[in-house]
C-alpha positions, -999 to +999 in steps of 0.1 A: +056+666+341+035+646+366+038+608+364+007+589+374+000+552+379-037+541+379-046+505+388-075+489+370-072+514+342-084+494+313-122+501+317-149+522+334-137+545+361-101+537+357-102+543+320-120+576+324-096+587+351-067+580+327-083+600+300-089+630+321-054+630+337-038+626+303-059+656+292-046+675+323-010+668+311+000+638+332+021+610+319-001+580+327+009+544+333-022+523+331-020+492+353-041+461+345-039+423+349-042+416+312-023+441+289-043+427+260-073+445+274-056+479+273-063+490+237-087+517+247-063+533+272-034+529+248-053+549+222-056+577+247-019+579+250-013+560+283+015+534+287+002+500+297+018+482+326+010+446+336-002+449+373-022+423+392-028+439+427-032+404+442+002+393+431+033+406+449+057+398+421+035+415+395+032+446+417+070+449+422+077+442+385+053+471+376+070+495+400+104+485+385+091+495+351+083+531+362+110+557+358+094+579+385+060+584+402+042+614+416+006+602+418-008+568+427-045+561+420-056+529+437-087+523+416-087+485+410-115+467+428-139+438+425-176+434+435-172+398+445-197+369+443-216+373+475-247+396+476-263+387+509-256+364+539-272+334+522-244+331+497-216+344+520-186+323+531-151+330+541-137+324+506-160+350+491-150+375+518-112+368+515-113+372+477-128+407+479-106+419+507-075+406+488-082+429+459-099+458+474-079+462+506-048+441+507-042+450+470-041+487+479-015+479+506+006+458+482+007+485+456+011+514+480+039+498+499+058+490+467+052+525+454+065+544+485+102+545+474+092+561+441+067+585+457+092+596+483+114+609+455+086+631+442+084+668+451+046+665+453+036+629+461-001+621+460-021+589+467-059+586+459-078+555+469-111+548+453-137+536+479-175+539+478-204+553+497-213+517+503-184+517+528-199+545+547-221+531+576-242+563+579-253+559+543-259+522+546-286+529+572-301+561+557-332+557+536-323+589+518-292+573+503-292+546+476-265+527+495-292+516+520-303+490+495-270+472+494-269+439+514-235+425+502-211+421+532-177+418+515-179+448+492-192+471+518-167+459+544-139+463+520-147+498+511-151+508+548-116+494+553-103+515+524-116+547+540-100+537+573-067+527+558-065+560+539-068+580+571-041+559+587-018+562+557-023+600+558-013+601+594+018+580+587+028+600+556+024+637+565+047+647+536+022+632+511-014+640+502-034+608+508-072+609+502-101+586+494-130+591+471-166+579+466-175+578+429-212+576+436-237+555+418-221+555+384-230+536+352-202+510+350-197+473+343-201+468+381-238+475+380-247+467+344-245+504+336-276+511+358-261+540+377-275+575+370-241+592+369-217+592+339-182+579+343-170+615+340-191+625+370-180+594+388-143+604+384-147+640+394-134+636+430-106+612+420-093+635+392-095+666+415-076+649+443-050+635+419-041+671+411-038+686+446-006+705+456+016+701+487-008+723+506-039+703+495-061+682+517-050+649+532-068+622+551-101+633+537-131+615+520-145+632+490-173+628+464-179+649+434-196+676+456-166+679+479-156+667+513-177+641+531-175+649+568-164+621+592 
């Protein structure tokens, strides 16, 4: 049995990722800041774990509650409160980076001892095409319309840190995904993709074997070339 921890698993992409991996036979631990918000994922059969990615004690307590771990899905993220340079300040930037980037590092570092005991350890980080500079400047991509600095910068950092983790952990499969413009709470459900389509890449990479890809960026259509 594959044991999987998903951060931010109480709604949207995290909830759908939990549903699909449970369906695939994984034992899923659903991490979230407020366990009272976990009724939907509990009904699916996941075990809820209190996990605030911005709180070191919370992260370590969550890891202590896991009997084992094979797959870590770093899904938790925030959009932030700054949408252009007119409302941007250092506090807004720091808040987004603390969840979207440093939060991944907190969770991953705490999870490494458990993952190292697995025969097939896998890490999947959820980023965004908004973190891909080529798409931010391409009129053919919807990402070109985004002006927010913190969110885009944080997701670019997630892509880079994934590559670096993959180089440092050759015995693990470490990859990063772009869900695409998906209808979620983040965008008022305006995205054209369903949450199932938005989790295709994450679910696929969460199930790779020891000979699977590592250090790669994928969307639902496959690998995005660096």
